[in-house]
C-alpha positions in Angstrom: 0.0 0.0 0.0 1.3 3.4 -1.0 0.3 6.9 -0.6 0.9 9.8 1.7 -0.5 10.5 5.1 -0.3 13.2 7.8 -0.6 13.2 11.5 -4.3 14.3 11.5 -5.4 11.7 8.9 -8.6 9.9 10.0 -7.6 6.5 11.3 -10.8 4.7 10.5 -13.1 5.1 7.5 -16.3 3.4 6.5 -17.2 3.5 2.8 -20.8 2.6 1.9 -21.1 1.7 -1.7 -24.0 -0.3 -3.1 -23.2 -3.2 -5.3 -22.2 -2.3 -8.9 -21.8 1.3 -8.0 -18.1 1.5 -8.8 -16.8 0.3 -5.4 -13.5 -0.5 -7.1 -12.9 3.2 -7.9 -13.1 4.4 -4.3 -11.2 1.3 -3.1 -8.4 2.2 -5.4 -8.3 5.7 -4.0 -8.3 4.5 -0.3 -5.5 2.1 -1.0 -3.5 4.9 -2.6 -4.1 6.9 0.6 -2.5 4.2 2.6 -5.5 2.4 4.1 -5.8 -1.4 4.5 -9.1 -2.7 3.3 -11.8 -4.8 4.9 -15.5 -5.5 4.4 -17.7 -6.5 1.5 -15.5 -5.7 -1.5 -12.9 -8.0 -3.1 -9.9 -7.8 -0.8 -6.7 -9.2 -2.2 -3.7 -10.0 0.0 -1.7 -7.0 -1.1 -4.4 -4.6 0.3 -5.2 -6.4 3.5 -4.5 -4.5 6.8 -1.1 -4.7 8.4 -0.9 -4.8 12.1 1.6 -3.5 14.7 2.4 -5.3 17.9 0.0 -3.0 19.7 -2.8 -3.8 17.2 -2.2 -7.5 17.6 -2.5 -7.2 21.4 -5.8 -5.4 21.0 -7.1 -8.0 18.6 -6.2 -10.8 21.0 -7.8 -8.9 23.9 -11.2 -8.7 22.2 -11.3 -11.7 19.9 -9.5 -14.6 21.5 -10.8 -16.7 24.5 -8.7 -17.0 27.6 -7.6 -20.4 26.6 -6.5 -19.2 23.1 -4.6 -16.3 24.7 -2.7 -18.7 26.9 -1.9 -20.8 23.8 -0.7 -17.6 22.1 1.7 -16.8 24.9 3.5 -20.1 24.9 3.5 -20.8 21.1 5.9 -20.3 18.3 5.9 -17.3 16.0 4.1 -19.2 13.3 1.3 -20.2 15.6 1.1 -16.6 17.0 0.7 -15.2 13.5 -2.1 -17.7 12.8 -3.9 -16.8 16.0 -3.5 -13.1 15.4 -5.0 -13.5 12.0 -7.9 -15.5 13.3 -8.5 -12.8 15.9 -8.6 -10.2 13.1 -11.1 -12.3 11.0 -13.3 -12.5 14.1 -13.2 -8.8 14.6 -13.9 -8.1 10.9 -16.8 -10.6 10.7 -18.3 -9.3 14.0 -18.5 -5.9 12.5 -20.1 -7.3 9.4 -22.8 -8.6 11.7 -23.1 -5.5 13.8 -23.4 -3.2 10.8 -26.2 -5.2 9.3 -24.6 -7.4 6.6 -26.7 -10.4 5.6 -24.1 -13.0 6.7 -26.3 -16.1 6.6 -27.3 -15.3 3.0 -23.7 -14.6 2.0 -21.7 -17.3 3.8 -24.3 -20.0 4.8 -25.7 -20.9 8.2 -22.6 -22.9 9.5 -20.2 -20.0 9.0 -22.7 -17.5 10.3 -23.3 -19.5 13.5 -19.6 -19.8 14.1 -19.4 -16.1 13.8 -22.1 -15.7 16.3 -20.4 -18.2 18.6 -17.1 -16.3 18.5 -19.0 -13.1 19.1 -20.6 -14.3 22.3 -17.6 -16.3 23.7 -15.2 -13.4 23.5 -15.3 -9.7 24.3 -16.3 -8.7 20.7 -19.8 -7.5 21.7 -18.2 -4.8 23.9 -15.8 -3.5 21.3 -16.3 0.1 20.2 -15.5 0.9 16.7 -12.8 3.3 17.9 -11.0 0.3 19.4 -10.6 -1.5 16.1 -7.1 -1.3 14.5 -6.3 2.0 12.9 -5.6 2.8 9.3 -8.3 0.6 7.9 -11.1 1.4 5.4 -14.2 -0.7 5.9 -16.4 -1.2 2.8 -20.0 -2.2 3.0 -22.7 -2.5 0.3 -25.6 -2.2 2.7 -26.0 0.2 5.7 -29.6 0.2 6.8 -30.1 2.5 9.8 -32.6 0.1 11.2 -30.1 -2.8 11.3 -26.8 -1.1 12.1 -25.7 -1.7 15.7 -27.1 1.0 18.0 -23.8 1.3 19.9 -22.0 2.2 16.7 -24.7 4.7 15.8 -24.4 6.4 19.2 -20.6 6.5 19.0 -20.7 7.9 15.5 -23.3 10.5 16.4 -21.4 11.6 19.5 -17.8 11.7 18.0 -18.3 12.0 14.2 -16.0 9.0 14.1 -15.4 7.0 12.0 -15.6 9.1 8.9 -18.3 7.8 6.5 -18.2 8.1 2.7 -21.2 7.3 0.6 -20.6 6.3 -3.0 -23.5 6.0 -5.3 -24.5 5.5 -9.0 -27.5 6.0 -11.2 -29.7 2.9 -10.5 -30.4 2.5 -14.2 -26.7 2.0 -14.9 -26.5 -0.3 -11.8 -29.1 -2.6 -13.4 -27.3 -2.8 -16.7 -24.0 -3.5 -14.9 -25.6 -6.2 -12.8 -26.9 -8.0 -15.8 -23.6 -7.9 -17.5 -21.8 -9.1 -14.4 -24.2 -11.9 -13.6 -24.1 -13.1 -17.2 -20.4 -13.6 -16.7 -19.2 -10.7 -18.9 -16.5 -9.7 -16.3 -15.2 -13.3 -16.3 -14.0 -13.1 -12.7 -16.7 -15.0 -10.7 -19.1 -13.8 -8.1 -17.1 -13.9 -4.8 -19.0 -15.1 -1.8 -22.4 -13.8 -2.8 -24.5 -17.0 -3.1 -27.6 -15.2 -4.4 -25.6 -14.1 -7.5 -25.2 -17.7 -8.6 -29.0 -18.2 -8.4 -29.7 -15.0 -10.4 -27.0 -15.8 -12.9 -28.8 -19.0 -13.9 -32.0 -17.2 -14.3 -30.5 -14.6 -16.6 -28.5 -17.0 -18.7 -31.7 -19.0 -19.4 -33.2 -16.0 -21.2 -32.6 -15.4 -24.9 -31.4 -11.8 -25.1 -29.9 -8.9 -23.2 -33.2 -7.1 -23.6 -35.1 -10.0 -21.9 -32.5 -10.2 -19.1 -32.7 -6.5 -18.4 -36.5 -6.7 -18.4 -36.4 -9.5 -15.8 -33.9 -7.6 -13.6 -36.3 -4.6 -13.5 -39.3 -6.7 -12.9 -38.1 -8.9 -10.1 -38.0 -7.0 -6.8 -35.6 -9.7 -5.4 -33.0 -8.9 -8.1 -29.9 -7.4 -6.5 -29.8 -3.6 -6.3 -33.5 -2.9 -6.1 -33.6 -1.4 -2.6 -30.0 -0.6 -1.9 -29.9 3.1 -2.7 -33.3 3.9 -1.2 -32.1 2.5 2.1 -29.2 4.9 2.1 -31.2 8.1 1.8 -30.5 8.9 5.5 -26.7 8.8 4.8 -27.2 11.0 1.7 -28.8 13.7 3.8 -26.6 13.4 6.9 -24.2 16.3 7.6 -21.5 13.9 8.8 -21.3 12.0 5.5 -19.2 12.8 2.4 -21.1 11.8 -0.7 -19.5 11.1 -4.1 -20.9 9.6 -7.3 -19.6 7.0 -9.7 -20.4 9.6 -12.4 -17.7 11.9 -10.9 -15.1 9.4 -9.8 -15.0 7.6 -13.2 -13.3 10.6 -14.8 -12.7 11.1 -18.5 -12.0 7.4 -19.2 -15.6 6.7 -18.2 -17.3 9.6 -19.8 -17.1 12.3 -17.1 -14.6 15.1 -16.9 -11.3 15.4 -15.1 -12.5 18.5 -13.2 -15.5 16.6 -11.7 -13.2 13.7 -10.8 -10.6 15.9 -9.1 -13.3 17.8 -7.2 -14.8 14.6 -5.9 -11.4 13.3 -4.8 -10.7 16.6 -3.1 -13.9 16.4 -1.1 -12.8 13.0 0.2 -9.4 14.3 1.1 -10.9 17.2 3.0 -13.3 14.8 4.8 -10.4 12.6 5.9 -8.0 15.5 6.8 -5.5 14.3 4.2 -3.2 16.6 2.3 -2.5 15.0 -1.0 -2.6 15.9 -4.7 -6.1 15.1 -6.1 -4.8 15.5 -9.7 -2.2 12.9 -9.1 -4.6 10.5 -7.4 -7.1 11.0 -10.3 -4.7 9.3 -12.6 -4.8 6.1 -10.5 -8.4 5.4 -9.5 -9.6 4.0 -12.8 -8.6 0.3 -12.9 -9.9 -1.8 -15.7 -8.5 -4.9 -14.0 -10.7 -4.6 -11.0 -12.5 -7.8 -10.0 -16.0 -6.9 -11.3 -15.0 -4.3 -14.0 -16.8 -4.5 -17.3 -16.9 -1.3 -19.2 -16.9 1.4 -16.5 -19.0 4.0 -18.3 -21.5 6.5 -17.0 -24.9 6.7 -18.7 -24.7 3.3 -20.5 -28.4 2.6 -19.8 -29.3 4.9 -22.7 -27.8 2.3 -25.1 -29.9 -0.5 -23.7 -33.2 0.8 -22.3 -36.3 0.3 -24.4 -39.6 2.1 -23.7 -40.7 -1.0 -21.7 -37.6 -0.7 -19.6 -38.3 3.0 -19.0 -41.7 2.1 -17.7 -40.4 -0.6 -15.4 -37.7 1.7 -14.2 -40.2 4.3 -13.3 -42.1 1.8 -11.2 -39.0 0.6 -9.4 -36.8 3.6 -9.2 -38.9 6.7 -9.9 -38.7 8.0 -6.3 -35.0 7.2 -6.1 -34.2 9.1 -9.3 -35.9 12.1 -7.7 -34.4 11.8 -4.2 -30.8 11.3 -5.3 -30.8 13.8 -8.2 -30.8 11.4 -11.1 -34.1 12.5 -12.7 -34.0 13.8 -16.2 -36.7 14.0 -18.9 -36.7 10.5 -20.5 -37.4 10.5 -24.2 -37.8 7.4 -26.2 -36.0 6.7 -29.4 -39.0 7.5 -31.5 -39.0 11.2 -30.9 -41.8 11.8 -28.4 -41.6 12.5 -24.7 -41.7 9.6 -22.3 -42.1 12.0 -19.3 -45.8 11.5 -19.2 -46.1 12.5 -15.6 -44.4 15.8 -16.2 -41.9 14.7 -13.7 -40.2 17.6 -12.0 -36.5 18.1 -12.2 -34.6 17.2 -9.1 -34.0 20.2 -6.8 -30.9 18.8 -5.1 -28.6 21.1 -7.1 -28.2 22.9 -10.3 -24.7 22.0 -11.6 -24.7 19.2 -14.1 -22.3 16.4 -13.6 -20.7 14.5 -16.6 -23.1 13.2 -19.2 -25.7 12.1 -16.7 -27.2 15.6 -16.0 -27.1 15.2 -12.3 -26.2 17.7 -9.5 -22.9 17.3 -7.6 -22.8 15.3 -4.4 -21.7 17.0 -1.3 
């Protein structure tokens, strides 16, 4: 992990980024800023957290039983390393549970129950987020205020720590990206999301991309349907820094360098980091990321039919308004599709990229 840091840099960061919203962009940025990564995104060994002796002692204190700690004290360096890593995995997984991740759906009941067992047989349930190891960025796809641990919410409300960043994307593009991903167009697999395997088989049985996109918009259980709506509280919260895929993608993805640099600067300011946003902007676009396909903003225009526009209005009409993604939708036959005389979003007046959206905060 490279990057620069200063003494006042925020030690703990939570990034909330719904699936297929360009999580790889903000992860690339956080790695460049020197953070180790944890959470729901694809974490390769080179970007995993690194722990000091003090960090390892904290992990043992909270995540190992008394018997395991005694074993640690009398064991070889190899065994100590293994126990320290096991302690870290327990801490990471306990926060997945506490912050509302659907662990049973993702990992299966056996692993979920072992996570719960470790949680109750150690001191993990008493751990404050400020006691987690420093210099880590935690990435989560879901962050429903009604399922996030109440102790975390109180700590965050009282201290404004950890710093939270919300990354979002036009839900129409999210649907297109999901269909491409689940049809295997990225060629990199589905990670540990079991539901993706189920949906992949449904999509691949259909004859055309048009039919697959129709299904994705019709089925409320298809991934991505409720993700952004559940994050409106973060979007409006004064402690949260919001950025958009349509900004971070930069000129290689159809936006502008100015928008990209401005978004990165907002993140740097939020985290009290002094670094060059222009230099960082050169490095966030990574076509080799795990789920990368085309990485373009506004690609829904290429694929949506009038039927898709109608389905999208039913599923995402409110979300388009709330998050500033509304624009007059015209079909490809020259007449207006905006039959409800939908109002323009009033979240801002500056247009971002090719999507015609206001800037995030």
